[in-house]
Backbone as JSON, one array per atom type, in Angstrom:
{
  "sequence": "MQMIAGRLRVSMLWMLVAASASAFGQGSDEKVRVDGAWARRAAMLTGADAKAGSGSGAVYATLVNPGRESDALVGAESEAAAAAEIHESYQESGMMMMRPVQRLDVPAGKKVEMKPGGYHIMLLNLKRDLTAGTMVKLTLQFQNAGKVPVIAEIK",
  "N": [[69.4, 75.48, 54.6], [69.0, 77.26, 56.72], [69.78, 75.62, 58.79], [72.53, 75.33, 58.34], [73.35, 77.98, 58.69], [72.69, 78.28, 61.37], [74.42, 76.42, 62.57], [76.82, 77.6, 61.88], [76.66, 79.99, 63.36], [76.7, 78.91, 65.96], [79.24, 77.72, 65.91], [80.83, 80.01, 65.59], [80.21, 81.31, 67.96], [81.31, 79.52, 69.84], [83.98, 79.76, 69.15], [84.42, 82.42, 69.89], [83.97, 82.25, 72.66], [86.05, 80.48, 73.34], [88.29, 82.02, 72.62], [87.98, 84.17, 74.39], [88.22, 82.84, 76.83], [90.84, 81.99, 76.63], [92.22, 84.44, 76.59], [91.46, 85.38, 79.1], [92.65, 83.45, 80.7], [95.33, 84.04, 80.34], [95.59, 86.27, 81.9], [95.56, 85.23, 84.41], [97.97, 84.83, 85.61], [98.83, 87.04, 87.31], [100.73, 90.02, 87.98], [102.99, 91.15, 90.57], [101.61, 93.25, 93.08], [101.29, 96.31, 94.93], [100.09, 97.03, 98.04], [98.42, 99.22, 100.34], [100.4, 101.24, 100.91], [102.43, 103.29, 102.95], [104.18, 105.99, 104.58], [106.66, 107.08, 106.92], [107.1, 110.2, 108.4], [109.97, 112.33, 108.48], [111.98, 114.58, 110.18], [113.43, 117.35, 108.54], [116.84, 117.92, 108.32], [119.22, 120.48, 108.6], [121.73, 120.68, 106.33], [125.16, 121.07, 105.18], [125.14, 121.38, 102.43], [122.41, 122.32, 100.89], [121.19, 121.38, 98.57], [121.94, 118.74, 98.45], [120.41, 117.4, 100.24], [119.01, 115.97, 103.26], [118.38, 113.96, 106.17], [115.99, 111.28, 106.71], [113.57, 108.76, 105.8], [110.97, 106.26, 105.99], [109.32, 103.73, 104.12], [106.48, 101.68, 104.05], [104.62, 98.75, 103.13], [102.38, 96.27, 101.73], [103.39, 93.6, 99.82], [101.98, 91.88, 97.24], [101.69, 88.84, 95.65], [99.91, 87.41, 93.35], [100.39, 85.62, 91.38], [101.73, 82.67, 89.65], [104.42, 82.42, 89.7], [107.36, 83.01, 91.56], [108.62, 86.17, 92.68], [110.74, 89.06, 93.11], [111.52, 91.9, 95.04], [113.79, 94.2, 93.96], [114.81, 96.74, 93.87], [114.43, 100.33, 94.37], [113.15, 103.66, 93.94], [112.69, 107.16, 94.53], [111.03, 110.28, 94.16], [111.33, 111.95, 96.23], [113.7, 111.58, 97.55], [117.29, 111.31, 97.56], [118.25, 108.76, 97.39], [116.9, 105.44, 97.52], [116.51, 102.56, 99.37], [116.24, 99.02, 99.92], [115.62, 97.78, 103.05], [116.23, 95.89, 106.07], [115.13, 95.39, 109.38], [116.63, 94.32, 112.41], [117.42, 92.54, 115.44], [120.11, 92.89, 117.61], [122.32, 92.11, 120.15], [120.51, 93.11, 122.01], [119.72, 95.47, 120.87], [117.97, 97.35, 118.39], [118.68, 97.18, 115.01], [119.51, 98.09, 111.61], [119.87, 97.15, 108.18], [120.91, 97.34, 104.73], [119.45, 95.32, 102.13], [119.83, 93.19, 99.29], [117.65, 92.14, 97.93], [114.15, 91.35, 98.2], [112.35, 88.62, 98.58], [109.29, 87.56, 97.07], [107.15, 85.19, 97.35], [105.34, 83.0, 95.09], [101.84, 83.33, 94.98], [101.67, 84.42, 97.53], [101.89, 86.87, 100.26], [103.95, 89.58, 101.31], [104.7, 91.41, 104.05], [105.83, 94.62, 104.54], [106.92, 96.3, 107.3], [107.11, 98.36, 110.31], [109.99, 97.57, 112.2], [110.68, 95.48, 110.63], [111.05, 94.55, 107.25], [111.53, 97.29, 104.96], [111.35, 100.24, 102.85], [113.94, 102.39, 102.71], [114.25, 105.82, 102.7], [116.7, 107.94, 101.73], [118.7, 110.84, 102.38], [116.75, 113.03, 102.11], [114.94, 115.11, 99.87], [112.97, 116.81, 100.43], [110.82, 117.69, 103.17], [108.94, 115.15, 104.78], [105.77, 115.49, 105.11], [103.08, 114.93, 107.28], [100.0, 113.69, 106.06], [100.4, 114.3, 103.43], [101.59, 113.03, 100.24], [103.96, 110.64, 98.93], [105.83, 109.75, 96.1], [106.92, 106.7, 94.66], [108.93, 104.32, 92.88], [108.92, 100.96, 92.57], [111.11, 98.33, 91.87], [110.81, 95.24, 90.46], [112.03, 91.92, 90.04], [110.75, 90.26, 88.06], [108.21, 91.44, 87.5], [108.86, 94.0, 86.84], [108.92, 97.6, 86.77], [106.96, 99.15, 89.24], [104.74, 101.63, 89.9], [104.17, 103.56, 92.87], [102.21, 105.19, 95.3], [102.56, 106.6, 98.38], [101.0, 107.32, 101.43], [101.85, 109.8, 103.75], [102.26, 109.45, 107.13]],
  "CA": [[70.19, 76.69, 54.66], [68.91, 77.79, 58.09], [70.54, 74.72, 59.64], [73.94, 75.68, 58.15], [73.55, 79.29, 59.32], [72.63, 78.05, 62.82], [75.67, 75.76, 62.95], [77.87, 78.61, 61.73], [76.55, 80.87, 64.53], [77.16, 78.16, 67.13], [80.7, 77.59, 65.78], [81.42, 81.32, 65.86], [80.03, 81.56, 69.38], [82.3, 78.71, 70.55], [85.3, 80.37, 68.9], [84.48, 83.62, 70.71], [84.11, 81.8, 74.04], [87.4, 79.93, 73.48], [89.23, 83.14, 72.58], [87.82, 84.9, 75.65], [88.79, 82.02, 77.91], [92.29, 82.02, 76.47], [92.67, 85.77, 77.02], [91.27, 85.43, 80.54], [93.65, 82.57, 81.29], [96.61, 84.72, 80.34], [95.57, 87.23, 83.01], [95.55, 84.56, 85.69], [99.31, 84.96, 86.17], [98.97, 88.46, 87.58], [102.01, 90.47, 88.51], [103.03, 91.65, 91.94], [101.03, 94.57, 93.31], [101.69, 96.92, 96.21], [98.89, 97.47, 98.75], [98.49, 99.92, 101.63], [101.7, 101.9, 101.12], [102.47, 104.47, 103.8], [105.53, 106.4, 104.94], [106.85, 107.86, 108.15], [107.77, 111.47, 108.16], [111.23, 112.55, 109.18], [112.3, 116.01, 110.19], [114.56, 117.73, 107.69], [117.97, 118.49, 109.03], [119.94, 121.43, 107.75], [123.07, 120.21, 106.03], [126.04, 122.08, 104.58], [124.71, 121.56, 101.05], [120.95, 122.15, 100.89], [120.79, 120.61, 97.4], [122.24, 117.32, 98.66], [119.35, 116.83, 101.06], [119.42, 115.34, 104.5], [117.29, 113.29, 106.84], [115.56, 110.03, 106.1], [112.2, 108.32, 106.07], [110.76, 104.85, 105.68], [108.05, 103.4, 103.45], [105.99, 100.34, 104.36], [103.51, 98.32, 102.28], [102.25, 94.83, 101.56], [103.66, 93.15, 98.46], [101.07, 90.77, 96.98], [102.01, 88.12, 94.42], [98.84, 86.45, 93.06], [100.82, 84.79, 90.25], [102.24, 81.31, 89.86], [105.88, 82.49, 89.74], [107.92, 83.88, 92.59], [109.23, 87.4, 92.19], [111.55, 89.67, 94.16], [111.76, 93.34, 95.01], [115.24, 94.32, 93.8], [115.24, 98.12, 93.9], [113.41, 101.36, 94.58], [113.57, 105.05, 93.78], [111.64, 108.09, 94.92], [111.23, 111.69, 93.83], [111.53, 112.71, 97.47], [114.98, 111.26, 98.18], [118.43, 111.09, 96.67], [118.39, 107.31, 97.23], [115.92, 104.59, 98.2], [117.09, 101.23, 99.51], [115.48, 97.99, 100.63], [116.29, 97.54, 104.34], [115.59, 95.03, 107.06], [115.47, 95.67, 110.78], [116.92, 93.1, 113.15], [117.86, 92.8, 116.8], [121.43, 92.35, 117.92], [122.8, 92.55, 121.46], [119.45, 93.86, 122.66], [119.48, 96.74, 120.18], [117.42, 97.26, 117.04], [119.62, 97.64, 113.99], [118.99, 97.87, 110.27], [120.89, 97.01, 107.14], [120.34, 97.19, 103.38], [119.44, 93.98, 101.54], [119.83, 93.26, 97.84], [116.36, 91.73, 97.39], [113.13, 90.86, 99.12], [111.59, 87.63, 97.82], [107.84, 87.55, 97.19], [106.8, 83.88, 96.8], [104.11, 82.87, 94.3], [100.61, 83.14, 95.75], [101.86, 84.87, 98.92], [102.04, 88.29, 100.58], [105.06, 89.92, 102.19], [104.39, 92.69, 104.67], [106.91, 95.49, 104.98], [106.34, 96.98, 108.46], [108.11, 98.8, 111.29], [110.65, 96.45, 112.87], [110.94, 94.44, 109.65], [111.5, 95.08, 105.97], [110.99, 98.59, 104.57], [112.13, 101.02, 101.9], [114.56, 103.51, 103.41], [114.46, 107.01, 101.87], [117.92, 108.55, 102.24], [118.98, 112.2, 101.92], [115.48, 113.6, 101.64], [114.96, 116.36, 99.11], [111.93, 117.63, 101.05], [110.29, 117.12, 104.41], [107.78, 114.27, 104.6], [104.75, 116.11, 105.96], [101.91, 114.09, 107.48], [98.83, 114.05, 105.28], [100.76, 114.43, 102.02], [101.95, 111.78, 99.58], [105.29, 110.52, 98.34], [105.82, 108.83, 94.97], [108.05, 105.79, 94.55], [108.86, 103.28, 91.87], [109.56, 99.75, 93.05], [111.62, 97.51, 90.77], [110.72, 93.81, 90.72], [112.82, 91.11, 89.12], [109.92, 89.82, 86.94], [107.1, 92.35, 87.22], [109.39, 95.27, 86.36], [108.69, 98.79, 87.59], [105.6, 99.33, 89.74], [104.61, 102.92, 90.57], [103.5, 103.5, 94.17], [102.01, 106.45, 96.03], [102.43, 106.29, 99.8], [100.54, 108.41, 102.3], [102.76, 110.06, 104.85], [101.51, 109.46, 108.4]],
  "C": [[70.19, 77.27, 56.08], [69.73, 76.93, 59.05], [72.04, 75.04, 59.55], [74.24, 77.01, 58.83], [73.56, 79.14, 60.84], [73.92, 77.42, 63.33], [76.84, 76.75, 62.89], [77.86, 79.56, 62.93], [77.07, 80.18, 65.78], [78.68, 78.03, 67.1], [81.39, 78.91, 66.1], [81.33, 81.66, 67.34], [81.08, 80.78, 70.19], [83.71, 79.27, 70.35], [85.48, 81.62, 69.76], [84.68, 83.25, 72.18], [85.53, 81.28, 74.28], [88.44, 81.04, 73.5], [89.18, 83.94, 73.88], [88.44, 84.14, 76.8], [90.3, 82.03, 77.84], [92.85, 83.35, 76.96], [92.55, 85.89, 78.53], [92.32, 84.6, 81.25], [95.01, 83.22, 81.34], [96.7, 85.7, 81.49], [95.65, 86.57, 84.36], [96.92, 84.59, 86.37], [99.58, 86.43, 86.41], [100.33, 88.78, 88.17], [101.86, 90.98, 89.93], [102.36, 93.03, 92.0], [101.44, 95.03, 94.71], [100.44, 97.5, 96.85], [99.25, 98.24, 100.01], [99.8, 100.63, 101.91], [101.54, 103.14, 102.0], [103.92, 104.76, 104.19], [105.53, 107.13, 106.26], [107.56, 109.15, 107.79], [109.07, 111.53, 108.96], [111.53, 114.04, 109.1], [113.5, 116.27, 109.3], [115.64, 118.33, 108.59], [118.71, 119.41, 108.09], [121.37, 120.93, 107.57], [123.89, 121.34, 105.42], [125.62, 122.38, 103.15], [123.22, 121.28, 100.97], [120.47, 121.33, 99.7], [121.0, 119.11, 97.58], [121.15, 116.64, 99.47], [119.91, 116.23, 102.33], [118.18, 114.77, 105.17], [116.9, 112.03, 106.1], [114.11, 109.73, 106.46], [112.09, 106.86, 105.7], [109.38, 104.66, 105.06], [107.74, 101.94, 103.73], [104.82, 100.02, 103.44], [103.42, 96.8, 102.33], [102.46, 94.51, 100.09], [102.84, 91.88, 98.24], [101.43, 90.14, 95.64], [100.93, 87.07, 94.15], [99.22, 85.46, 91.96], [101.31, 83.43, 90.66], [103.76, 81.26, 89.89], [106.32, 83.41, 90.87], [108.53, 85.1, 91.93], [110.07, 87.95, 93.34], [111.63, 91.17, 93.94], [113.27, 93.51, 94.98], [115.73, 95.77, 93.82], [114.09, 99.08, 94.1], [114.03, 102.72, 94.29], [112.39, 105.93, 94.15], [112.03, 109.5, 94.53], [111.59, 112.51, 95.06], [112.91, 112.5, 98.1], [116.08, 111.06, 97.14], [118.62, 109.6, 96.42], [117.27, 106.62, 97.99], [116.48, 103.18, 98.2], [116.13, 100.3, 100.24], [116.27, 97.69, 101.9], [115.52, 96.51, 105.14], [116.05, 95.47, 108.44], [115.71, 94.33, 111.46], [117.43, 93.48, 114.53], [119.21, 92.13, 117.02], [121.9, 92.95, 119.24], [121.78, 93.45, 122.15], [119.13, 95.19, 122.02], [118.88, 96.47, 118.8], [118.41, 97.9, 116.08], [118.91, 97.52, 112.65], [120.13, 97.84, 109.28], [120.21, 96.91, 105.78], [120.4, 95.72, 102.95], [119.31, 94.14, 100.02], [118.46, 92.96, 97.23], [115.44, 91.28, 98.51], [112.25, 89.92, 98.3], [110.1, 87.71, 98.13], [107.37, 86.24, 96.54], [105.47, 83.91, 96.04], [102.92, 82.61, 95.23], [100.69, 83.62, 97.19], [101.91, 86.39, 99.01], [103.27, 88.46, 101.46], [104.77, 91.32, 102.72], [105.67, 93.42, 105.07], [106.31, 96.35, 106.09], [107.45, 97.43, 109.4], [108.68, 97.59, 112.04], [110.98, 95.31, 111.92], [111.5, 95.05, 108.37], [110.82, 96.42, 105.68], [111.85, 99.19, 103.46], [112.65, 102.23, 102.67], [114.78, 104.64, 102.4], [115.62, 107.79, 102.48], [118.16, 109.91, 101.59], [117.75, 112.83, 101.28], [115.68, 114.92, 100.93], [113.91, 117.33, 99.65], [111.47, 116.93, 102.32], [109.1, 116.22, 104.05], [106.71, 114.72, 105.59], [103.52, 115.2, 106.04], [100.72, 114.61, 106.68], [99.11, 114.27, 103.8], [101.16, 113.06, 101.47], [103.39, 111.82, 99.12], [105.2, 109.46, 97.24], [107.09, 107.99, 94.98], [107.86, 104.93, 93.31], [109.61, 102.09, 92.44], [109.92, 98.89, 91.85], [111.59, 96.05, 91.2], [111.48, 93.05, 89.65], [112.0, 90.72, 87.88], [108.86, 90.84, 86.55], [107.59, 93.7, 86.68], [109.08, 96.4, 87.33], [107.22, 98.92, 87.94], [105.54, 100.68, 90.44], [103.78, 102.81, 91.84], [103.35, 104.92, 94.69], [101.72, 106.08, 97.47], [101.97, 107.52, 100.56], [101.5, 108.55, 103.45], [101.92, 110.24, 106.11], [102.35, 110.03, 109.52]]
}
């Protein structure tokens, strides 16, 4: 009888280990995360319609994809701006320019750094001034990972 009880305990232990390993394995395909988010402040400009907002700012961060599937940043929104767009900076005719892009690919197992002079989130028609030392909330929309909330420190 003790031998059967011992075998039953061992079987139950193996089932528990297998279930834990299975659950752990499911977590190995982690979703994209956003590290080190920060924003540049921009002076508010007085417009004709104060409710419409004015001025702009930029948000930078590192997008980390530890998963086995590529993903892409496809949108953004912020409580501090009427609109938030994915932009890239580029040089043309000796001048720095920028333009909106529809998506920013984040390959599987890689990092993509959004930084000054490169990709960034442009905050358009600010609803408030971006004051150094405060925070701004954003939601980044990824093709696979969905919505990822972000808090960026304003520098």
